[in-house]
LOTOR-422685 format. One record per residue (C-alpha): residue number from 1; residue in one letter; chain; y negated, z, x negated. Coordinates in steps of 0.25 Angstrom, whole numbers, plus 5000, padded with zeros to 4 digits. Example, Ala and Ser with C-alpha at 12.3 -4.5 7.8 and 13.67 -1.06 7.14 Angstrom:
2
@num->1	residuo->A	cadena->A	v->5018	w->5031	u->4951
@num->2	residuo->S	cadena->A	v->5004	w->5029	u->4945
This chain:
162
@num->1	residuo->M	cadena->A	v->4843	w->4949	u->4904
@num->2	residuo->D	cadena->A	v->4836	w->4957	u->4893
@num->3	residuo->E	cadena->A	v->4833	w->4967	u->4903
@num->4	residuo->M	cadena->A	v->4848	w->4968	u->4907
@num->5	residuo->N	cadena->A	v->4852	w->4969	u->4892
@num->6	residuo->H	cadena->A	v->4842	w->4981	u->4891
@num->7	residuo->V	cadena->A	v->4848	w->4988	u->4903
@num->8	residuo->I	cadena->A	v->4862	w->4987	u->4897
@num->9	residuo->K	cadena->A	v->4858	w->4992	u->4883
@num->10	residuo->E	cadena->A	v->4851	w->5004	u->4889
@num->11	residuo->N	cadena->A	v->4862	w->5008	u->4898
@num->12	residuo->P	cadena->A	v->4874	w->5013	u->4891
@num->13	residuo->Y	cadena->A	v->4883	w->5012	u->4903
@num->14	residuo->L	cadena->A	v->4881	w->4997	u->4903
@num->15	residuo->Q	cadena->A	v->4884	w->4995	u->4888
@num->16	residuo->F	cadena->A	v->4898	w->4992	u->4883
@num->17	residuo->D	cadena->A	v->4904	w->4990	u->4869
@num->18	residuo->K	cadena->A	v->4909	w->4976	u->4866
@num->19	residuo->R	cadena->A	v->4919	w->4983	u->4856
@num->20	residuo->K	cadena->A	v->4926	w->4990	u->4868
@num->21	residuo->L	cadena->A	v->4928	w->4977	u->4875
@num->22	residuo->D	cadena->A	v->4935	w->4971	u->4863
@num->23	residuo->R	cadena->A	v->4945	w->4982	u->4861
@num->24	residuo->E	cadena->A	v->4958	w->4981	u->4868
@num->25	residuo->K	cadena->A	v->4960	w->4991	u->4879
@num->26	residuo->P	cadena->A	v->4969	w->5003	u->4875
@num->27	residuo->K	cadena->A	v->4983	w->5003	u->4880
@num->28	residuo->K	cadena->A	v->4986	w->5013	u->4891
@num->29	residuo->K	cadena->A	v->4995	w->5024	u->4886
@num->30	residuo->K	cadena->A	v->5007	w->5027	u->4893
@num->31	residuo->S	cadena->A	v->5007	w->5040	u->4901
@num->32	residuo->F	cadena->A	v->5019	w->5048	u->4900
@num->33	residuo->N	cadena->A	v->5016	w->5057	u->4912
@num->34	residuo->H	cadena->A	v->5014	w->5045	u->4922
@num->35	residuo->I	cadena->A	v->5026	w->5041	u->4929
@num->36	residuo->R	cadena->A	v->5025	w->5028	u->4937
@num->37	residuo->I	cadena->A	v->5026	w->5030	u->4952
@num->38	residuo->D	cadena->A	v->5036	w->5020	u->4958
@num->39	residuo->P	cadena->A	v->5039	w->5016	u->4973
@num->40	residuo->A	cadena->A	v->5050	w->5027	u->4973
@num->41	residuo->D	cadena->A	v->5040	w->5037	u->4969
@num->42	residuo->E	cadena->A	v->5031	w->5033	u->4980
@num->43	residuo->V	cadena->A	v->5041	w->5034	u->4991
@num->44	residuo->F	cadena->A	v->5046	w->5047	u->4986
@num->45	residuo->S	cadena->A	v->5031	w->5052	u->4986
@num->46	residuo->I	cadena->A	v->5030	w->5047	u->5000
@num->47	residuo->F	cadena->A	v->5043	w->5055	u->5004
@num->48	residuo->I	cadena->A	v->5038	w->5068	u->4998
@num->49	residuo->R	cadena->A	v->5024	w->5067	u->5004
@num->50	residuo->I	cadena->A	v->5029	w->5064	u->5018
@num->51	residuo->R	cadena->A	v->5040	w->5075	u->5016
@num->52	residuo->D	cadena->A	v->5029	w->5086	u->5013
@num->53	residuo->G	cadena->A	v->5017	w->5080	u->5021
@num->54	residuo->R	cadena->A	v->5008	w->5089	u->5014
@num->55	residuo->C	cadena->A	v->5005	w->5096	u->5000
@num->56	residuo->V	cadena->A	v->5016	w->5106	u->4998
@num->57	residuo->R	cadena->A	v->5006	w->5115	u->4990
@num->58	residuo->C	cadena->A	v->4993	w->5115	u->4998
@num->59	residuo->R	cadena->A	v->4999	w->5110	u->5011
@num->60	residuo->R	cadena->A	v->4988	w->5099	u->5013
@num->61	residuo->P	cadena->A	v->4994	w->5088	u->5022
@num->62	residuo->G	cadena->A	v->4995	w->5073	u->5018
@num->63	residuo->T	cadena->A	v->4987	w->5063	u->5025
@num->64	residuo->A	cadena->A	v->4992	w->5051	u->5032
@num->65	residuo->D	cadena->A	v->4994	w->5038	u->5024
@num->66	residuo->R	cadena->A	v->4994	w->5024	u->5030
@num->67	residuo->F	cadena->A	v->5008	w->5026	u->5036
@num->68	residuo->G	cadena->A	v->5005	w->5039	u->5042
@num->69	residuo->R	cadena->A	v->5012	w->5048	u->5032
@num->70	residuo->M	cadena->A	v->5005	w->5061	u->5028
@num->71	residuo->I	cadena->A	v->5006	w->5058	u->5013
@num->72	residuo->K	cadena->A	v->4993	w->5054	u->5009
@num->73	residuo->G	cadena->A	v->4986	w->5064	u->4999
@num->74	residuo->L	cadena->A	v->4999	w->5070	u->4995
@num->75	residuo->Q	cadena->A	v->5007	w->5067	u->4982
@num->76	residuo->C	cadena->A	v->5021	w->5069	u->4978
@num->77	residuo->S	cadena->A	v->5022	w->5080	u->4968
@num->78	residuo->H	cadena->A	v->5035	w->5081	u->4959
@num->79	residuo->Y	cadena->A	v->5038	w->5095	u->4954
@num->80	residuo->F	cadena->A	v->5046	w->5089	u->4942
@num->81	residuo->G	cadena->A	v->5038	w->5076	u->4939
@num->82	residuo->R	cadena->A	v->5042	w->5062	u->4942
@num->83	residuo->G	cadena->A	v->5046	w->5060	u->4928
@num->84	residuo->R	cadena->A	v->5059	w->5068	u->4931
@num->85	residuo->E	cadena->A	v->5067	w->5057	u->4937
@num->86	residuo->S	cadena->A	v->5078	w->5066	u->4943
@num->87	residuo->T	cadena->A	v->5067	w->5073	u->4952
@num->88	residuo->R	cadena->A	v->5057	w->5062	u->4954
@num->89	residuo->F	cadena->A	v->5063	w->5059	u->4968
@num->90	residuo->D	cadena->A	v->5068	w->5073	u->4971
@num->91	residuo->S	cadena->A	v->5061	w->5077	u->4984
@num->92	residuo->E	cadena->A	v->5062	w->5092	u->4980
@num->93	residuo->N	cadena->A	v->5054	w->5089	u->4967
@num->94	residuo->A	cadena->A	v->5042	w->5083	u->4975
@num->95	residuo->D	cadena->A	v->5031	w->5088	u->4984
@num->96	residuo->A	cadena->A	v->5019	w->5083	u->4991
@num->97	residuo->L	cadena->A	v->5006	w->5088	u->4985
@num->98	residuo->C	cadena->A	v->4992	w->5084	u->4987
@num->99	residuo->F	cadena->A	v->4984	w->5080	u->4975
@num->100	residuo->G	cadena->A	v->4978	w->5093	u->4972
@num->101	residuo->C	cadena->A	v->4991	w->5101	u->4973
@num->102	residuo->H	cadena->A	v->4998	w->5091	u->4965
@num->103	residuo->K	cadena->A	v->4988	w->5092	u->4954
@num->104	residuo->I	cadena->A	v->4990	w->5107	u->4954
@num->105	residuo->W	cadena->A	v->5005	w->5108	u->4955
@num->106	residuo->G	cadena->A	v->5006	w->5096	u->4945
@num->107	residuo->S	cadena->A	v->4998	w->5103	u->4934
@num->108	residuo->E	cadena->A	v->4991	w->5116	u->4937
@num->109	residuo->D	cadena->A	v->5001	w->5124	u->4944
@num->110	residuo->K	cadena->A	v->5015	w->5119	u->4941
@num->111	residuo->E	cadena->A	v->5021	w->5134	u->4943
@num->112	residuo->G	cadena->A	v->5015	w->5133	u->4957
@num->113	residuo->Y	cadena->A	v->5023	w->5120	u->4960
@num->114	residuo->R	cadena->A	v->5035	w->5126	u->4954
@num->115	residuo->N	cadena->A	v->5034	w->5139	u->4963
@num->116	residuo->F	cadena->A	v->5032	w->5129	u->4975
@num->117	residuo->K	cadena->A	v->5045	w->5121	u->4971
@num->118	residuo->I	cadena->A	v->5053	w->5134	u->4970
@num->119	residuo->K	cadena->A	v->5048	w->5139	u->4983
@num->120	residuo->Q	cadena->A	v->5051	w->5125	u->4989
@num->121	residuo->L	cadena->A	v->5065	w->5122	u->4983
@num->122	residuo->G	cadena->A	v->5069	w->5137	u->4981
@num->123	residuo->E	cadena->A	v->5073	w->5141	u->4967
@num->124	residuo->D	cadena->A	v->5087	w->5134	u->4967
@num->125	residuo->G	cadena->A	v->5081	w->5121	u->4972
@num->126	residuo->F	cadena->A	v->5070	w->5122	u->4962
@num->127	residuo->Q	cadena->A	v->5081	w->5124	u->4951
@num->128	residuo->K	cadena->A	v->5089	w->5112	u->4956
@num->129	residuo->L	cadena->A	v->5076	w->5103	u->4956
@num->130	residuo->D	cadena->A	v->5073	w->5108	u->4941
@num->131	residuo->V	cadena->A	v->5088	w->5104	u->4937
@num->132	residuo->R	cadena->A	v->5086	w->5090	u->4944
@num->133	residuo->Q	cadena->A	v->5073	w->5087	u->4937
@num->134	residuo->S	cadena->A	v->5080	w->5088	u->4924
@num->135	residuo->L	cadena->A	v->5092	w->5079	u->4927
@num->136	residuo->P	cadena->A	v->5091	w->5065	u->4922
@num->137	residuo->Q	cadena->A	v->5091	w->5054	u->4933
@num->138	residuo->K	cadena->A	v->5090	w->5039	u->4932
@num->139	residuo->K	cadena->A	v->5079	w->5032	u->4939
@num->140	residuo->D	cadena->A	v->5082	w->5024	u->4952
@num->141	residuo->R	cadena->A	v->5069	w->5021	u->4958
@num->142	residuo->K	cadena->A	v->5075	w->5011	u->4968
@num->143	residuo->M	cadena->A	v->5084	w->5021	u->4974
@num->144	residuo->D	cadena->A	v->5074	w->5032	u->4974
@num->145	residuo->L	cadena->A	v->5064	w->5022	u->4982
@num->146	residuo->M	cadena->A	v->5075	w->5019	u->4992
@num->147	residuo->Y	cadena->A	v->5079	w->5033	u->4994
@num->148	residuo->W	cadena->A	v->5065	w->5039	u->4996
@num->149	residuo->R	cadena->A	v->5061	w->5027	u->5006
@num->150	residuo->E	cadena->A	v->5073	w->5030	u->5014
@num->151	residuo->R	cadena->A	v->5071	w->5045	u->5014
@num->152	residuo->I	cadena->A	v->5057	w->5043	u->5019
@num->153	residuo->K	cadena->A	v->5062	w->5034	u->5030
@num->154	residuo->K	cadena->A	v->5073	w->5044	u->5034
@num->155	residuo->D	cadena->A	v->5066	w->5057	u->5032
@num->156	residuo->F	cadena->A	v->5052	w->5054	u->5038
@num->157	residuo->D	cadena->A	v->5056	w->5042	u->5048
@num->158	residuo->V	cadena->A	v->5047	w->5033	u->5040
@num->159	residuo->S	cadena->A	v->5049	w->5018	u->5044
@num->160	residuo->E	cadena->A	v->5038	w->5011	u->5036
@num->161	residuo->K	cadena->A	v->5041	w->5005	u->5023
@num->162	residuo->I	cadena->A	v->5040	w->5015	u->5012
């Protein structure tokens, strides 16, 4: 036993401070840039990733998930962030991106994403999207969830439960 205590005293990784154990754990700070993902977001993301099927920036295709949908490895990127309720479920505001491209367009090259959206939607379409993102809109997650589930079934002939 003395030998064990000696090993613990000599090894700083095995030592601990009893005062740290007695303190209360600090409360987690609320993050203002984290927006909760709910079922409607998940279904909308599936719709966008099925629709695009590959990263719209680097053209890397998605891989099959357990249902055979080619969406694995892709993320749903919103040009105007999900905090803007009026364009949160707007399919013109969202694109499928791989992790690397999402990171680039999300922080490093926002101008490149803007130029892509203008090319994708046209100048007029981009201006309309810009106006829509500034309009107030009330949340209706149940309706959004029902709409996007039906849209996936209709547009992609998917019969399994989404």
